[in-house]
C-alpha positions as CSV (number, residue, x, y, z in Angstrom):
1,M,60.4,113.5,115.8
2,Q,63.8,112.4,114.4
3,D,67.1,114.4,114.9
4,S,68.0,114.2,111.2
5,P,66.5,116.7,108.8
6,P,63.3,115.7,106.7
7,I,63.9,113.7,103.7
8,L,61.2,115.8,101.9
9,E,60.1,119.3,102.4
10,V,57.1,121.0,100.6
11,E,57.1,124.7,101.0
12,N,54.1,127.0,100.2
13,V,53.4,124.9,97.1
14,T,50.4,126.0,95.0
15,K,48.9,124.3,91.8
16,A,46.2,126.0,90.0
17,F,44.2,124.7,87.1
18,D,42.4,127.5,85.2
19,G,42.2,129.5,88.5
20,V,41.1,126.6,90.6
21,R,43.7,125.8,93.2
22,A,44.0,122.1,93.6
23,V,46.9,122.6,96.0
24,N,47.0,125.9,97.9
25,S,50.1,127.1,99.7
26,C,50.8,123.7,101.0
27,T,53.7,123.2,103.5
28,L,54.6,119.9,105.1
29,S,57.5,117.7,105.6
30,V,58.2,113.9,105.6
31,E,60.7,112.5,108.1
32,R,63.3,109.9,106.9
33,A,62.6,106.2,107.5
34,T,58.9,106.8,108.3
35,I,55.7,105.6,106.9
36,T,53.7,108.8,106.6
37,G,50.0,108.7,105.8
38,L,48.3,111.3,103.7
39,I,44.5,111.4,104.0
40,G,41.6,113.7,103.1
41,P,38.4,113.8,101.2
42,N,38.1,113.3,97.5
43,G,39.4,116.4,95.8
44,A,41.5,117.4,98.6
45,G,44.5,117.6,96.4
46,K,46.4,114.4,97.6
47,T,47.1,112.9,94.1
48,T,48.0,116.4,92.7
49,L,50.5,116.8,95.4
50,F,52.1,113.4,94.6
51,N,52.2,114.4,90.9
52,L,53.9,117.7,91.9
53,I,56.5,115.8,94.0
54,T,57.3,113.3,91.3
55,G,57.4,115.7,88.5
56,F,54.2,114.8,86.5
57,L,53.0,118.4,87.2
58,K,55.0,121.6,87.8
59,P,54.0,123.8,90.9
60,S,52.5,127.3,90.1
61,S,54.5,128.5,93.0
62,G,56.5,127.3,95.9
63,R,59.4,124.9,96.5
64,I,59.9,121.1,96.9
65,L,63.2,120.0,98.6
66,F,64.5,116.4,98.8
67,R,67.6,115.0,100.6
68,R,68.5,111.6,99.4
69,D,71.5,111.1,101.7
70,Q,71.3,112.1,105.3
71,D,75.1,111.8,106.2
72,D,76.8,113.5,103.4
73,G,76.3,117.1,104.7
74,A,75.0,118.3,101.4
75,P,72.0,120.7,101.4
76,P,68.6,119.6,100.0
77,Q,68.1,119.8,96.4
78,R,65.1,121.5,94.8
79,I,63.2,119.1,92.7
80,D,60.1,121.1,91.8
81,G,59.8,121.4,88.1
82,L,62.1,118.6,87.3
83,P,60.9,116.0,84.8
84,P,59.8,112.6,86.3
85,H,62.8,110.6,85.0
86,R,65.2,113.0,86.8
87,I,63.3,112.7,90.1
88,F,63.2,108.9,89.7
89,H,67.2,108.9,89.3
90,R,67.4,110.9,92.6
91,G,65.6,108.2,94.5
92,I,61.9,109.1,94.6
93,V,59.6,106.5,93.0
94,R,55.8,106.1,93.0
95,T,52.9,103.7,92.4
96,F,49.4,104.7,91.1
97,Q,45.9,104.2,92.2
98,I,45.4,101.9,89.1
99,P,48.4,99.7,88.6
100,R,50.4,100.3,85.4
101,E,51.9,97.0,84.8
102,L,53.2,96.0,81.3
103,K,50.4,93.7,80.5
104,T,52.0,91.7,77.7
105,M,55.2,91.0,79.6
106,T,55.8,88.5,82.4
107,V,56.2,89.4,86.0
108,L,60.0,88.9,85.8
109,E,60.3,91.0,82.7
110,N,58.4,93.8,84.3
111,L,61.0,94.0,86.9
112,M,64.0,93.5,84.7
113,L,63.1,96.6,82.6
114,V,63.3,99.0,85.6
115,P,66.9,99.6,86.3
116,A,68.3,102.6,84.2
117,G,71.4,102.7,82.2
118,Q,71.4,99.1,81.0
119,A,74.4,98.5,78.7
120,G,72.2,96.3,76.5
121,E,70.0,99.2,75.7
122,Q,72.7,100.6,73.4
123,I,72.4,99.1,70.0
124,W,76.1,98.1,69.4
125,N,76.9,97.0,73.0
126,P,75.7,93.4,72.6
127,W,78.1,92.9,69.9
128,L,81.0,95.0,71.1
129,F,80.7,94.3,74.8
130,S,78.8,91.1,75.1
131,A,80.5,90.1,78.2
132,R,79.6,93.3,80.1
133,V,76.0,93.1,78.9
134,S,75.7,89.5,80.0
135,R,77.2,90.1,83.4
136,Q,74.8,93.1,83.9
137,E,71.8,91.1,82.8
138,H,72.6,88.2,85.1
139,Q,72.9,90.7,88.0
140,I,69.5,92.3,87.1
141,Y,68.0,88.9,86.8
142,D,69.3,87.8,90.2
143,K,68.0,91.0,91.8
144,A,64.6,90.5,90.3
145,L,64.3,87.0,91.5
146,E,65.3,88.2,95.0
147,V,62.7,91.0,94.9
148,L,59.9,88.7,93.7
149,Q,60.9,86.2,96.6
150,F,60.6,89.2,99.1
151,V,57.1,90.2,97.8
152,D,55.9,86.6,97.4
153,L,55.5,86.6,93.8
154,A,58.4,84.4,92.7
155,H,55.9,81.5,91.9
156,L,54.4,83.9,89.2
157,R,57.6,85.0,87.6
158,D,56.6,83.6,84.1
159,E,53.1,84.7,84.3
160,Y,51.9,87.5,82.1
161,A,51.3,90.6,84.3
162,A,47.8,91.1,82.8
163,N,46.7,87.8,84.4
164,L,47.5,88.9,87.9
165,S,44.7,89.7,90.5
166,G,44.4,93.4,91.8
167,G,46.3,92.6,94.9
168,Q,49.1,90.8,92.9
169,K,49.4,93.7,90.7
170,K,49.9,96.0,93.8
171,L,52.7,93.7,94.9
172,L,54.1,93.8,91.5
173,E,54.1,97.6,91.6
174,L,55.9,97.7,94.9
175,A,58.4,95.1,93.5
176,R,59.1,97.4,90.5
177,T,59.9,100.2,92.8
178,L,62.5,98.2,94.7
179,M,64.5,97.4,91.5
180,C,66.0,101.0,91.5
181,D,67.1,101.1,95.3
182,P,64.8,104.0,96.1
183,S,65.2,106.3,99.2
184,M,61.5,107.2,99.2
185,I,58.4,105.5,97.8
186,L,55.1,107.2,97.3
187,L,52.2,104.8,97.4
188,D,48.8,105.9,96.0
189,E,46.1,103.9,97.6
190,P,48.0,100.7,98.1
191,G,44.9,99.1,99.8
192,A,42.3,99.7,97.0
193,G,41.0,96.4,95.6
194,V,43.3,94.2,97.7
195,N,41.9,91.3,99.7
196,R,42.9,90.8,103.2
197,V,45.5,88.0,102.7
198,L,47.4,90.1,100.1
199,M,46.9,93.3,102.1
200,R,48.5,91.7,105.2
201,K,51.6,90.7,102.9
202,L,51.8,94.1,101.5
203,V,51.8,95.8,104.9
204,E,54.4,93.4,106.1
205,N,56.6,94.3,103.1
206,I,56.3,98.0,103.7
207,E,57.1,97.7,107.4
208,T,60.1,95.6,106.7
209,L,61.4,98.0,104.0
210,C,61.0,100.9,106.4
211,N,62.2,99.4,109.6
212,E,65.1,97.2,108.3
213,F,66.1,99.1,105.2
214,G,65.4,102.7,106.0
215,I,63.2,103.3,103.0
216,T,60.7,106.2,103.6
217,F,57.1,105.8,102.6
218,F,54.5,108.4,101.8
219,V,51.1,106.9,101.6
220,I,47.8,108.1,100.3
221,E,45.0,105.8,101.7
222,H,41.4,106.1,102.4
223,D,41.0,103.0,104.6
224,M,41.4,104.4,108.1
225,D,42.0,101.0,109.6
226,L,45.0,100.4,107.3
227,V,46.2,104.0,108.0
228,T,46.0,103.4,111.8
229,R,47.8,100.2,111.5
230,L,50.5,101.2,109.1
231,C,51.1,105.1,109.3
232,N,52.5,107.4,111.9
233,P,52.4,110.3,111.5
234,V,49.3,111.1,109.5
235,I,48.9,114.2,107.5
236,V,45.4,115.4,106.5
237,M,44.7,117.7,103.5
238,S,41.4,119.5,102.7
239,Q,40.7,121.7,99.9
240,G,44.3,121.7,98.8
241,E,45.6,122.8,102.2
242,L,47.3,121.1,105.2
243,L,44.4,120.6,107.8
244,A,46.0,118.6,110.6
245,E,49.1,116.3,111.4
246,G,49.7,114.0,114.2
247,S,49.4,110.3,115.3
248,P,46.5,108.2,114.0
249,E,44.8,108.5,117.4
250,E,45.3,112.2,117.5
251,I,43.9,112.5,114.0
252,K,40.8,110.5,115.0
253,R,40.0,112.9,117.7
254,D,40.6,116.1,115.7
255,E,37.3,117.9,115.4
256,R,38.4,119.5,112.1
257,V,39.3,116.1,110.5
258,L,36.1,114.5,111.9
259,E,34.1,117.4,110.1
260,A,36.1,117.4,106.9
261,Y,36.9,113.8,106.3
262,L,35.9,111.1,108.7
263,G,32.2,111.9,108.9
264,G,32.1,111.3,112.6
265,Q,32.5,107.5,112.4
266,Y,35.1,107.6,115.2
267,R,33.1,109.9,117.5
């Protein structure tokens, strides 16, 4: 366990839909610069929890606290109930189970649209401050090329996003998150529909971003082989509640987890 406080804390969070508690008094934390896995059976509340953290849903009760910077001494900030764009600006970004690329735009254009506050978005700026707009566009262009090189998609920079394979779209989603210099990335089933070669590249990218750049990852995944290789610790949810937490090996041996989720395949 790290000495610094957690980057994310979920405290007694509940989300009810017409009386059904998709998330029920859930309390957990994510340590900074870790790759934390989140597993559980279908309907356990994993994606609902992600939606609560990123502002797509508001909790019925409870608090969600986030610390973007660990050295400034500032207290954690409550983010529960904030709209997604404000949480995005605080340094939390996410991907989805089904990639949401801008299909009719190129791979490069998908990245260049991400940074917020671009001067060229204001209608008069291209005429009044053309030098400033041009300078910023070149900076964003250079950064997008650098990110595409990192995720091994530079050779597809001019390809329409709709034409990418499923695995390439997952890499594109990861690349888009990197355009805003996030502190924490939430990945929703990054391994779904990805072949082994691209999956290996995706895993390498995630490990590099965590180990060398200090980005924190919170990962929903059903593939236990991938979870075992990539994540430590692993958090298990069942019926909207925290069921267990530990290393991948500890989780595999936990009788409650074997009963609720893994179906005995590691017995």
